[in-house]
C-alpha positions as YAML, in Angstrom:
chain: A
units: angstrom
residues:
- id: 1
  name: MET
  ca: [-80.35, 53.69, 4.67]
- id: 2
  name: SER
  ca: [-79.20, 51.98, 1.54]
- id: 3
  name: LYS
  ca: [-79.37, 48.26, 0.99]
- id: 4
  name: GLU
  ca: [-75.57, 48.11, 1.23]
- id: 5
  name: ASN
  ca: [-75.64, 49.47, 4.81]
- id: 6
  name: PRO
  ca: [-78.66, 47.99, 6.61]
- id: 7
  name: LEU
  ca: [-79.42, 49.11, 10.14]
- id: 8
  name: THR
  ca: [-78.07, 46.96, 12.93]
- id: 9
  name: SER
  ca: [-80.48, 45.21, 15.25]
- id: 10
  name: ARG
  ca: [-81.89, 47.23, 18.15]
- id: 11
  name: ARG
  ca: [-82.18, 44.11, 20.30]
- id: 12
  name: PRO
  ca: [-78.67, 44.03, 21.85]
- id: 13
  name: TYR
  ca: [-78.84, 47.75, 22.66]
- id: 14
  name: LEU
  ca: [-82.25, 47.40, 24.31]
- id: 15
  name: LEU
  ca: [-81.09, 44.29, 26.18]
- id: 16
  name: ARG
  ca: [-78.12, 46.16, 27.63]
- id: 17
  name: ALA
  ca: [-80.29, 49.15, 28.55]
- id: 18
  name: MET
  ca: [-82.96, 47.02, 30.25]
- id: 19
  name: HIS
  ca: [-80.31, 44.94, 32.04]
- id: 20
  name: GLU
  ca: [-78.65, 48.11, 33.36]
- id: 21
  name: TRP
  ca: [-82.00, 49.63, 34.42]
- id: 22
  name: MET
  ca: [-83.01, 46.47, 36.29]
- id: 23
  name: THR
  ca: [-79.61, 46.14, 37.96]
- id: 24
  name: ASP
  ca: [-79.55, 49.81, 38.98]
- id: 25
  name: ASN
  ca: [-82.97, 49.35, 40.59]
- id: 26
  name: GLY
  ca: [-82.00, 46.27, 42.57]
- id: 27
  name: GLN
  ca: [-83.96, 43.86, 40.39]
- id: 28
  name: THR
  ca: [-82.91, 40.51, 38.94]
- id: 29
  name: PRO
  ca: [-82.81, 40.45, 35.11]
- id: 30
  name: HIS
  ca: [-83.95, 37.22, 33.47]
- id: 31
  name: LEU
  ca: [-83.57, 36.43, 29.77]
- id: 32
  name: VAL
  ca: [-86.10, 34.33, 27.86]
- id: 33
  name: VAL
  ca: [-84.20, 32.49, 25.12]
- id: 34
  name: ASP
  ca: [-85.37, 30.46, 22.14]
- id: 35
  name: ALA
  ca: [-83.26, 27.36, 22.78]
- id: 36
  name: ALA
  ca: [-83.96, 25.99, 19.28]
- id: 37
  name: THR
  ca: [-82.01, 28.80, 17.60]
- id: 38
  name: ASP
  ca: [-78.71, 27.75, 16.03]
- id: 39
  name: GLY
  ca: [-75.75, 28.60, 18.24]
- id: 40
  name: VAL
  ca: [-77.61, 28.56, 21.57]
- id: 41
  name: ASP
  ca: [-75.41, 26.74, 24.08]
- id: 42
  name: VAL
  ca: [-77.37, 26.17, 27.31]
- id: 43
  name: PRO
  ca: [-77.91, 23.14, 29.55]
- id: 44
  name: ARG
  ca: [-80.62, 21.28, 27.64]
- id: 45
  name: GLN
  ca: [-82.16, 19.63, 30.70]
- id: 46
  name: TYR
  ca: [-83.53, 23.08, 31.72]
- id: 47
  name: VAL
  ca: [-85.19, 23.81, 28.37]
- id: 48
  name: ARG
  ca: [-89.00, 23.79, 28.53]
- id: 49
  name: ASP
  ca: [-91.23, 24.11, 25.46]
- id: 50
  name: GLY
  ca: [-88.21, 25.11, 23.38]
- id: 51
  name: LYS
  ca: [-87.33, 28.01, 25.69]
- id: 52
  name: ILE
  ca: [-85.08, 28.59, 28.67]
- id: 53
  name: VAL
  ca: [-85.16, 31.36, 31.26]
- id: 54
  name: LEU
  ca: [-81.71, 32.48, 32.38]
- id: 55
  name: ASN
  ca: [-80.91, 34.55, 35.46]
- id: 56
  name: ALA
  ca: [-78.59, 37.17, 33.95]
- id: 57
  name: SER
  ca: [-77.80, 39.07, 37.15]
- id: 58
  name: TYR
  ca: [-74.20, 39.81, 38.02]
- id: 59
  name: GLU
  ca: [-74.66, 37.77, 41.21]
- id: 60
  name: ALA
  ca: [-75.70, 34.64, 39.29]
- id: 61
  name: THR
  ca: [-73.17, 34.93, 36.47]
- id: 62
  name: ASP
  ca: [-69.43, 35.17, 36.07]
- id: 63
  name: GLY
  ca: [-67.94, 37.09, 33.17]
- id: 64
  name: LEU
  ca: [-71.28, 38.36, 31.80]
- id: 65
  name: LEU
  ca: [-70.83, 39.89, 28.34]
- id: 66
  name: LEU
  ca: [-73.76, 41.52, 26.53]
- id: 67
  name: LYS
  ca: [-72.32, 42.08, 23.07]
- id: 68
  name: ASN
  ca: [-74.06, 43.01, 19.82]
- id: 69
  name: ASP
  ca: [-73.92, 39.47, 18.43]
- id: 70
  name: TRP
  ca: [-73.55, 37.26, 21.52]
- id: 71
  name: ILE
  ca: [-74.41, 37.04, 25.17]
- id: 72
  name: SER
  ca: [-72.08, 34.87, 27.17]
- id: 73
  name: PHE
  ca: [-71.42, 34.07, 30.81]
- id: 74
  name: ASN
  ca: [-70.51, 31.25, 33.18]
- id: 75
  name: ALA
  ca: [-73.15, 30.06, 35.63]
- id: 76
  name: ARG
  ca: [-74.08, 27.09, 37.78]
- id: 77
  name: PHE
  ca: [-77.05, 24.93, 36.98]
- id: 78
  name: GLY
  ca: [-77.87, 22.45, 39.71]
- id: 79
  name: GLY
  ca: [-74.40, 23.05, 41.13]
- id: 80
  name: VAL
  ca: [-72.64, 22.25, 37.85]
- id: 81
  name: ALA
  ca: [-70.66, 25.00, 36.09]
- id: 82
  name: PHE
  ca: [-71.70, 25.72, 32.51]
- id: 83
  name: GLU
  ca: [-70.52, 28.23, 29.91]
- id: 84
  name: VAL
  ca: [-73.63, 29.80, 28.37]
- id: 85
  name: ARG
  ca: [-73.49, 31.29, 24.86]
- id: 86
  name: VAL
  ca: [-76.56, 32.78, 23.24]
- id: 87
  name: PRO
  ca: [-76.82, 34.68, 19.96]
- id: 88
  name: ALA
  ca: [-78.46, 38.04, 20.71]
- id: 89
  name: HIS
  ca: [-81.19, 37.35, 18.14]
- id: 90
  name: ALA
  ca: [-82.25, 34.24, 20.13]
- id: 91
  name: VAL
  ca: [-83.30, 36.38, 23.12]
- id: 92
  name: LEU
  ca: [-87.08, 36.68, 23.07]
- id: 93
  name: GLY
  ca: [-87.36, 38.98, 26.07]
- id: 94
  name: ILE
  ca: [-85.92, 40.32, 29.29]
- id: 95
  name: TYR
  ca: [-87.84, 40.86, 32.53]
- id: 96
  name: ALA
  ca: [-87.25, 41.57, 36.22]
- id: 97
  name: ARG
  ca: [-88.00, 38.58, 38.44]
- id: 98
  name: GLU
  ca: [-89.38, 40.79, 41.22]
- id: 99
  name: THR
  ca: [-91.86, 42.82, 39.18]
- id: 100
  name: GLY
  ca: [-92.25, 41.07, 35.84]
- id: 101
  name: GLN
  ca: [-91.49, 44.38, 34.12]
- id: 102
  name: GLY
  ca: [-89.40, 44.10, 31.01]
- id: 103
  name: MET
  ca: [-89.51, 43.88, 27.26]
- id: 104
  name: ILE
  ca: [-90.53, 41.28, 24.70]
- id: 105
  name: PHE
  ca: [-88.80, 41.48, 21.35]
- id: 106
  name: ALA
  ca: [-90.54, 41.10, 18.01]
- id: 107
  name: ASP
  ca: [-88.64, 39.96, 14.95]
- id: 108
  name: ASP
  ca: [-86.27, 42.65, 13.82]
- id: 109
  name: ASP
  ca: [-87.82, 44.11, 10.72]
- id: 110
  name: PRO
  ca: [-85.60, 46.10, 8.42]
- id: 111
  name: ALA
  ca: [-86.21, 49.82, 8.50]
- id: 112
  name: PRO
  ca: [-88.50, 51.06, 5.74]
- id: 113
  name: GLU
  ca: [-86.68, 52.36, 2.71]
- id: 114
  name: PRO
  ca: [-87.23, 56.05, 2.02]
- id: 115
  name: SER
  ca: [-89.01, 56.85, -1.22]
- id: 116
  name: GLY
  ca: [-89.46, 59.97, -3.28]
- id: 117
  name: GLY
  ca: [-86.02, 61.47, -2.71]
- id: 118
  name: PRO
  ca: [-84.10, 62.79, 0.25]
- id: 119
  name: GLY
  ca: [-86.06, 63.76, 3.33]
- id: 120
  name: LYS
  ca: [-89.16, 61.83, 2.34]
- id: 121
  name: ALA
  ca: [-90.09, 58.58, 4.00]
- id: 122
  name: ALA
  ca: [-92.42, 55.96, 2.59]
- id: 123
  name: GLY
  ca: [-96.00, 57.09, 3.05]
- id: 124
  name: ASP
  ca: [-95.14, 60.80, 2.87]
- id: 125
  name: ASP
  ca: [-96.59, 61.17, -0.61]
- id: 126
  name: PRO
  ca: [-99.35, 63.81, -0.20]
- id: 127
  name: ALA
  ca: [-101.40, 62.26, -3.01]
- id: 128
  name: ARG
  ca: [-101.55, 58.95, -1.13]
- id: 129
  name: ARG
  ca: [-102.43, 60.32, 2.31]
- id: 130
  name: PRO
  ca: [-106.08, 60.49, 3.30]
- id: 131
  name: LYS
  ca: [-107.50, 63.98, 3.80]
- id: 132
  name: PRO
  ca: [-107.54, 64.87, 7.51]
- id: 133
  name: ARG
  ca: [-110.98, 65.06, 9.07]
- id: 134
  name: LEU
  ca: [-111.93, 66.81, 12.26]
- id: 135
  name: LYS
  ca: [-114.93, 65.85, 14.30]
- id: 136
  name: VAL
  ca: [-116.54, 68.07, 16.91]
- id: 137
  name: VAL
  ca: [-116.99, 66.21, 20.18]
- id: 138
  name: LYS
  ca: [-119.30, 67.76, 22.78]
...
């Protein structure tokens, strides 16, 4: 990939996949969101330690959209309707309420730039690789 065309974030794709997997298996997807991130629009009275956990099931939301840049839906918090908007990069993780299974996201690091010409990735330089060693285990 050239610097002019950086890779897009994997996060929204993985969020959609995990959400679908949880839903298909009858589980309740919950999003952990960094509420301090610019653009996060959530009811602030439910933020704890700078984070909020959102029930993102179809039963708890209306108009759920899991887009590449934004996650948005309408939900009720304490009986009061609220339009939630969260930048995808503010989602720290997704997990199933019933099992705790899910995924935590690390910061999206850019893909390593290839070096040494086409077909060679960084670290593929034979002169820089350590010599393989085999050890007999009995």
